[in-house]
C-alpha positions as CSV (number, residue, x, y, z in Angstrom):
1,X,70.5,-55.1,-19.7
2,X,73.7,-53.2,-21.0
3,X,74.1,-53.5,-25.1
4,X,77.1,-54.8,-26.3
5,X,77.4,-51.4,-28.5
6,X,77.9,-49.0,-25.4
7,X,81.6,-50.1,-25.1
8,X,82.1,-48.5,-28.6
9,X,80.8,-44.9,-27.1
10,X,82.7,-42.2,-26.1
11,X,84.6,-42.4,-23.3
12,X,82.4,-39.3,-21.4
13,X,79.2,-40.9,-22.9
14,X,79.3,-44.3,-21.1
15,X,77.9,-43.7,-17.5
16,X,74.7,-41.5,-19.2
17,X,74.5,-44.7,-21.9
18,X,74.2,-47.9,-19.1
19,X,72.0,-45.1,-16.6
20,X,69.3,-44.9,-19.6
21,X,70.5,-49.4,-20.0
22,X,70.1,-49.7,-16.3
23,X,66.4,-48.0,-16.2
24,X,65.2,-49.5,-19.2
25,X,65.5,-52.7,-18.0
26,X,63.6,-51.5,-14.8
27,X,60.9,-50.0,-16.7
28,X,60.1,-53.7,-18.5
29,X,57.8,-53.4,-20.4
30,X,57.7,-49.2,-20.9
31,X,58.2,-48.0,-24.2
32,X,59.5,-44.2,-22.8
33,X,61.3,-42.9,-20.1
34,X,61.1,-39.7,-18.7
35,X,64.5,-37.4,-17.1
36,X,64.3,-34.4,-15.2
37,X,67.2,-31.9,-16.9
38,X,68.8,-31.0,-14.6
39,X,69.8,-35.1,-13.5
40,X,70.7,-35.4,-17.6
41,X,72.8,-32.7,-16.9
42,X,74.2,-34.7,-14.2
43,X,75.2,-37.7,-15.9
44,X,76.2,-36.5,-19.2
45,X,78.9,-34.2,-17.2
46,X,77.7,-31.3,-17.8
47,X,76.8,-29.7,-14.4
48,X,80.1,-27.4,-14.9
49,X,79.5,-25.6,-18.2
50,X,79.1,-22.0,-17.5
51,X,75.7,-21.8,-20.5
52,X,72.8,-23.4,-20.2
53,X,72.7,-23.1,-24.1
54,X,75.9,-24.8,-24.8
55,X,75.0,-27.4,-22.0
56,X,71.8,-27.4,-24.0
57,X,73.8,-28.0,-27.0
58,X,75.9,-30.5,-25.8
59,X,72.9,-33.0,-24.3
60,X,71.3,-33.1,-27.9
61,X,74.8,-33.8,-29.1
62,X,75.4,-36.7,-26.5
63,X,71.5,-38.1,-27.6
64,X,72.3,-38.4,-30.8
65,X,74.8,-40.3,-30.5
66,X,73.6,-42.4,-28.2
67,X,70.6,-43.2,-30.9
68,X,73.2,-43.9,-33.1
69,X,74.2,-46.8,-32.0
70,X,71.0,-47.8,-31.0
71,X,70.2,-47.0,-27.3
72,X,67.3,-45.1,-27.9
73,X,65.3,-44.8,-30.3
74,X,64.2,-41.1,-30.4
75,X,64.4,-38.0,-27.9
76,X,63.3,-34.7,-28.1
77,X,65.5,-32.0,-30.4
78,X,64.8,-29.4,-28.0
79,X,65.7,-29.4,-23.9
80,X,62.9,-29.1,-21.5
81,X,62.2,-29.3,-17.7
82,X,61.1,-33.2,-18.2
83,X,62.9,-35.1,-21.5
84,X,61.1,-37.9,-22.5
85,X,63.2,-40.5,-24.8
86,X,61.8,-43.3,-26.8
87,X,63.7,-46.5,-25.8
88,X,63.7,-50.2,-27.7
């Protein structure tokens, strides 16, 4: 279930994109997936960021790139403890 467009992403976005796509194929008929903020930060490779606000901004940038490539349909504009993303 990995899209060809995933290969066009920046290398630091690959782990997050692949995990989302694998999770999406496991969820089958579900249109949404819920992810823990801390787990998202870890997958995005941002766990070493000193400031929480900076990590959140970088995470939102990564999610925006995933949306532009068609990996996800929509994501929350504000980071919360549990993130709900709309998937294809």
